[in-house]
Structure formats: structure tokens, C-alpha cells
N, C-alpha and C positions, 0 to 999 in steps of 0.2 A: 504493500500500500504506500502511495506517495505521501510525502510529508506536506502538511498545510504550509502554504507560503508564509503565513504569519509566524511559523516556527523556524523559518530560515533566516540566516544572517549572511550577508556577503562577507568576503574576506576583509574588505575595508571597514564594514560595520563592526565586525568582531574586533579588529585592531583598535578602533576608536573606543569601543566599550571597555576593553582591557587596558587601554593606555599604553599599547606597544605599537611598534611599526609593523607593516605588512611583511617585511623581510623576516622578522622574528617568527611570524606564523608560518611562513613558507619553510623556514628552517625546522620548526617543530613537525610539520607535515613530512618533510624529507626524512626526518629521524623516526617517523612512525609513531610519534607520541600522541598527537591529536590530528589525525588526517582529516582533510576536508572531503566533502562529498561532491558529486556532480549531478546536476539536474538533467531533465530530458533534452535541454539545449546545450549540454556539456559545460555549463557555467559552474564554477566552483562556489560552494556555499558551506556554511556550518549550521548545525542544529542548535537551537537555543539551549538544549540540554547539555551541550558541550561547554557552555560557559563555566559551569562549576568546575569541570576538569581543568580548564585553562587557569582558573583562579588558583586551584591547588598547585598546579605546575609553577605559576608565577611566584607563589609564596615559597615553594621549594627552591626556586632559582634565587630568590631574594636572600634566603638564609645560606646560600652557598653550595647547594647540591648540584652535581654535574648532570649533564643530559643523560649519560649512561646510568647514573644512579636513579634518576627520575624514571627512565624506561623500566628499570628493574622494579621500582615501586609500582608502576602502572600495571605490570604483569601480576603483582601480588593483589592489587586492588581488583583487577578483573576476576581473580580467583577467590576474592573475599578472604584472602589469607592475611588476616590482621595481626596474627601472632608474628609472622615473619616481618611484616611492615614495622611493627614495634621494635624488633631486634635491629633492623637496618637503621632506624632513626636513633635508637639508643647508641649504636656503634658510632654514628655520625656525631652525636653529642659528645662522646668521649674524645673523638678526634678533635673537635673544636676546643674542648677543654684543654687538651695538650697544647694546641696552638696558642691558646690564650696565655698559658703558663710560660711558654717560650717567649711570647711577645712581652710579657711582664718582666722576665729576666733581662731581655735585651733593653727594655725601657729603663730598668734600674741601672744597668751597666752604663747606658748613655748618660743618665743623670749624674752618676758618679764621675764619669769622665768630664762632663760639662762643669761640675763643681770644681774639679781639680784644675781645669784651665782657668776658671774664674779666680781661684786662689793664686795661681801663677801671675795673673794680671795684677792682682792686688799687691803681690810682693814686688813685681816689676816697677810699680809706682814708687817704691822705696829704693829698690836696688835693681836697676835694669839689667845687670849682669848676673843675676841670681841663676838663671838658666842659660846654659851654653852647650856647645857641641865640641866634643873632643874625639877626633878620629871617627867622625860621622856618628858618634854615640851621644845621645842626650845625657847631659849631666846637670846636677844642681849643687850649689854650694852647701857644704856641711856646716852650717852656722845658723844662729837664731836671728830672726828679723823682727824688730820691734817697731810699732807705730801707734799713734793716736789718731783715731778716725771718728768723725762725726757721722752718726747713723740715725736718721730720723730725728734730728735736733737733740741728740744725746751723744755725749762723748764716750768712746770705748777705747780701752787699751787692748791692743792685739799683739800676740807673739806667735810667729810662725817658726816651728821647730821641726827639724828632721828627726828620723827615728833613732839616731845614734845617741841622742840625749835622753836621759831618764826623765820621767814626768816631774819628779820632785825637784831635780836640778833645773828644769825648764821653768817651773813655777817660782822657784826662789829667784832665778834671774829675772823673771817677769815682774815680780813684785818690787824687786830692787830698782828696775828701770822705771817703773811707775813712780816710785818715790823720788828718784833722781830728776824726773821731769816735772816734779812739783804737783803731782796729782794724788788724790786719795781714792781708794776703792769705794764704789757706791752701788754695789749689787753683788750678785752671785757670779762665780766663775763658771764658764762653760768650756768644754773641750770637744773639738770636732776633728775628725780624721778625713783627710782628702787624699785620694790616690787614684792613679789611672788604672785602666783595665788591660787585660791581655799580657803581652810580653813585658810591659812596664810595671805590672802589678807585683812589685817587690818592695821590701821594707826600705830600700835605699831611696825610693821615690815617694815614700809615704810622708805626708806633711801633717803635723798636728797643729791645730789652731786653738790657742788659748785666748779667750776673750772675756773681758769683764768691764762693766760700766764704771766710769771714773768721773771725778769732779775736782775742780781746783780748790 
């Protein structure tokens, strides 16, 4: 029995309804996911009952499923095999979770590297020769760098120290320099560690930042 013309949609109408281009529909047809039909005049058309299938496919594509994965799901839907459908989707969720964790690790590594570069820039404002190259190898001076910096309308004493100095020695030096500069401690001491990633992630390149609010 032929379909009622009111239940038919042209390729252009279906594309507009779904918010996709005609090329996408042709691609889905070629892959056998949602094939179009032909009427008695050999014109291509879709049935309105295919709209739901298209919406499911569009959602799957939006969340990152491949065409091959969608084809596999379609076979399971056609067989009402919802148990296997659930397994396939759960497997995809685990795959996405692993990718998310990997991206989080990369993001954290990039943040650490960015912070390390910012610290080098801060040090270079005091000592432009702190970082140098020796035989094409990045080096940094093994010494402490002290400065007073105004941050958000408040003065802070900051000491940059390499890993060779013990924390207690660095703090004693820090407090002595604060006193020599005529400042008094006006808050709690914070300690931050900045270091690059990868090949440069060694104690030699680790920089400890001691920071405390001060006042005259």
C-alpha cells in the first residue's frame, strides 16, 4: 500500500526539520543508516516516521558516536535487542570517561607549566639573567631571589628559592631580608612549588615561592 502524501517529506524538508544539510542525509543514506525511499515518479522522499530515527542518530552523533557505531546500534534497535544496546552505550561511556581523565591530566600539566613560566617572568623582572643556556641546556641560577611586590594594593615579600636550599634556611633568609628592607610581616606565610613538566621535571628546576604580606 502506498504511503499518504501527507506522511512524506522531501529530502530538503527533512534536512530543514532536523537542522542539517542535505549532504548529511545523503551520507546517512549511503551508509544505510536511514535510507530514503522513492515514489512512483522515482523522487526521493522520507516517511515522517523516520524523523524519530534521525533525531536519535543526530543525538548519537552529537555525543561523539561514529557512523559505524550508530549502524551497529541500529541493527540492535531493529532486533529490539536493548540489552546489547545498553552494553554498547555503557562501553562508550567508559571510553569517554578515560578520555576525560586524560584531558584533565594534560590540562593540569599545562597549568603547571604555565605557572612555572609565569614564575620565571617574575624572577626575570628582578634578575634577567636568572635563566640561561649552557651548551644548549636550560639552566637556572642556584640562588635565592628576593623582592617586594604590590599585589592588589597590598605589599608582599616574595622569595624564590631553588630546591638545593632547605625550607628552614630559605625562611630564615626570607625573614632577614624583610627586616633589612624595613618591613614587618603582616599575615601568614604561604609556600608554593612551581616546576615544568616532562624532561625538565627534576628537582634542579623546581622553584619554591615563599610569600607573605608585609607593611612598613
